[in-house]
N, C-alpha and C positions, 0 to 999 in steps of 0.2 A: 573610480574608485571613492565611494565617501569613506572618511576617517572619522570614528566617532568615539570618545572616552567616555564611558557611563559617567562617570564621577563629573564631567562637566556638562551633561545633559540632564533634562528633566527627566522627571519618572515617567509621566505619560509618555514622551517620546521614546523613551527606554522600554516601555513597555509595548509600544507599536511595533520596534525594533524587533523584538523577541516573537510577538505574535505573528511578523509577519515573515521571518526568515526561518521559522522553527514549526513548520507543519507540513503537512494536513498532521492535526494534532488529534487522536482519539479521545472521545468526550465519556467522562465519568458521569452516570447520572446518580447521584449519592442519596440514599435515604437514610436518614436518622430518627432518633426520638430522645425530647429531652427527659429529664429525671422526672417531670410532672407527667410524662405521657402523651405530649404533643407531638403531632409528626411534621417532619421536614423534609424538605425534597429539592436538590440544587444540584446544576450541573457544572463540570469543572473540567477543562481542556488540558490543563497542565498535570498530564497522567499517563500511565502507562504499566507495564509487568517487569518484574524485575527477578523472578525465578519460579520454579516449578516443584520446588523440593526443600523445603514447604512450599507450595503456591503464595506468592508474595506479590501485591501491587500496591502502588503508591501513587497519591494524587494531592495536590497543593489547594487546601482553603485557605489560602493567602488572605491577609488583612485587607478592609477596605481599602481602596484607593484614595477614597475623599478625605478619611479621619484617622485611617490605622487602625479602627476598630475589629473585631473578631467578628466574623461570620457563625451563624446560626450552626452550621455544620461540625465547624471547629469546637464550638462550646458543647454541643451535645456529644461530640466524639470523646472529647476529654473528661465528662461527665458519665457518659455511659461504656465507653471502649467496646462498640457495636456499631455496625453499618451494613446496607446491603449497597453494592455496586452493580449497576444496569448498563449494557451496552445502548445506545442512541441510534435508532434507525430512522430510515429515510420516512415512513411514514406517522413518525411521532416528534418530527422536529421542532415544529412548530409548538406544541405544547412544552416540548422541554424548553424551548427558547423564553417562552411564558413563566416556567418555573425558574427562570434567573433572575426573575425581578426581586429588586432589593425591599421585601414586604418587611414589615414589623416583626420583632421578636416575637413567636407564639402564633403566627400564622401558617397555617398548613397547605403548602404549597400543592398537594396532592387535590385539593379543592380548588384551588385558583386555576391550576393548569388541568383540569378534568381527566387528569391519569388516574387509573383505578388502583387502590392500595389492596394487598393481598396479604395473609398471614404469611410471614417466614418460618422456616421449620425449627431453628436454632436459636436465631435471635430475635430482639423484639424489634426490630425497625421494619417497617413494611417492604415489600416487593412492590416491582411495579409491572403489573399484568402486560402492559402492551410491549415490552420488551422481552425479544426472543433470547436473552442471554443474561442471566441474573447471577450475582456472588453474593452469600452470606458471610461477612466478615468480622474478624474481631482485630482491634488495634494493637499493633505490636510496640509501636513508638511514634512519637510525635515530635517532629525535629523542626526548630522555629529559628531564622535566622535574619535578624533587624527588627525594628521596632516600629518604623514608620510605615505611611501608606503604600499597600502592595508588596510589602515583606512577605518573605515568603514562610509558610509553616507546611510540613511534607508529612502527610499522615500516612504510614507505613503500615500495611493490613495484611493478615493472612486470611486465605479464602478457607471458609472450612466447610462449605457447600456448594455445589453448582446447581443450577436450574438452566436446562437448555431446552429449548424447543427441537421436536425431533424431525422438523419440516427443514431446517435448517443443514442438515447433514447431507452430503454425496460421497458416497465409499468412505465413511467414517470420517471426515473432513468437514469443518465448517466451512460453507461454501459462500464465496462474496455475493455473489448474485442472488443466494438465497437469504442470507442475512440483512443484505443491504445497509450497509454502516454509513452513517456519516461523518465527518470530521470538521473540526474548525481551522479558519484560515485568519488571515488578517481583517480588520475591522467586521463588517457585516457578512463576511464572505464565509460559505461552508464547501464541504467536497463531498460528492457522493460517490462511494465505492464500489461503481456498479456497471455492468455492460462493457462498452468500450474503454472505460477507464481502468479497467482491470486487466492486468498482464501478467504474465509469469517469466521468472526467471530461474533459470537452472542453478541449483545450487553447488558451489565445487568442495561440497563436504566429502562425498565417497569417493574420489579421484583426484588427481594432481594434474592440473591444465598446464600446457607447454608455456603459458604466458605470452605477452606481448612480445616481448622481446625475440621470439623464435618464429613470429609469422614472417613469412618471406617478405622484402622490401615491394616487391609487383603490386603487393596485395596492400600493405600499409601506405603505398604511395598514391592508390586509385582513388579518383574525386567520387566514386560511387558510393564506398561503404563510409559509414558514420563511425565516429567513436566509439558509439555502443556496440556496432558491428563488429569491430576489432577487438573488443573486450571479450565478445562473445565467440569471434573465432579463437581467441586465447585459452578458451574453455575448454580444449580438445586434447586428451591423453596422448595422442599418436596422430602426425599427420599420413592422411590415405597414401599409399605407394601410387606409384606410375600406373603399375597393372592395374590396382583397384580404380583408379580415374579411368582408365580405358574400358575395363569390364563394365562400370555404372554408364558411360556414355553410349558405348555398344547395346546395353540394354534397354535405354530408351531409345535410341535409333530402331531396334527391332519392335519397338511398341507402335511404330507409326504405322495407319492402316492405309490411310489414302493422305500423298502429298499434298492434294489440291485442299484440303482441309484446313492447311497451315499457312495461309497467307500472312505477310507480315503486319498488314493492317489490324490484324487479331491481336497482336501481341501484347498491345495497351490493354486490352480487354481482359486478358488473362494476367495480366500484372495486378490488374484491378481485383482481379478474383483469387488473387495468390495462387495463381494454379502455376508453379514453377514447372512442372514438367511438360505442360504444354507449350511453356515458354519456349524451353530448352529443346522441345522438337520443333518450333518454328525456326530458329536458327539453325539446327540442324539439316533442314530440306532445303534452306535457303542458301546456295553456294554463291550466289551474287554479291553477298554482302562484303563491303570492303573488312580487311582485317581490324582496322579500329573500330568500325560499328559493330564486328562482331563480338570484339573484346567487351566493348560496352556494354551489350546486350547480355552477354553473359555475365557480366558482374551484376549487371540489375536482376539476373534469374538467381544468382545466388544470394543477393541479399534478400529476396524475398524468401528462399529456402530457409536462410540464417532466422530470419523474423518469422517464420513458422515452426521456430525451433527443430528444425531438420539439419543440426551444425554438421554433421558428416557429410550430407550431400552436398550441402553449399560449400565445404571445402572441395570435396570433387569438382565442382562445377567451378570455382574460382581458381584451381589448379590447371582445368583444362583451359580456362582462358587466358593462362598466363604462358602456355606452351607457345612455342617459337611459331607455330603453324597458327596459332589461336587470333 
């Protein structure tokens, strides 16, 4: 490990550490207007949501690193107390990057970036037509920390109206693959929240998981399961009984129609397909497997079930693998 004291480091070094270690960071594309009516548009990746009642978001129009001067977004917000905050999607990320250029005060970044300004309903700043998620906001507070380059200004804003494209919803939820958001990483790196990069983790809110400490040692000591797998094993309320394990195994066994279709050479194919039932059936029909090979294959099958969010089934397979005759 490197051990770094911020007070003994340069500001750019500290900035690089923060941007590399804290991420991916959502991007607020913030539009404001000066008291003279000139549009401004700029992205900020020090940004997040902090409450829903009332809806409160915050972002940091920090001082410029080179000279400690205030950015236009900060000056406009202090003057007018209004802004619109937009989500940044993959289809617009290059234009958003262009809008981050430090043009002289009074330059309209809508014009420079090619993004389309449209009227807001309540506040004066324009919305960005290309963004599928837009929030009209009032400034609640502007908190400042430090006077030097890259020091923080935190704009705390209340959302007073949402504008959301109907196409991004699936069953009432904004779906990651529909909105296709991007986030900032270190240096010139971005992250796209889409496709295989998106995964689900069941929230332990409505139940109380047994916890890591209650997982049997033969599961914890396996070299097949990852730390994430063990965390998921611990997020079950009740460990399945021996009878439940037996009943499940017999149910899968009864589903085998033709044993000749369950060759061991197909096991890897079914694992790649995440078909844990076929994997289990192959194990059940191949009586020539050694106990150690059978146990390892069962654990690999349980792992696939677990990573397919079939936690209870994964437990049953894992417990079956741990039986003395397994």
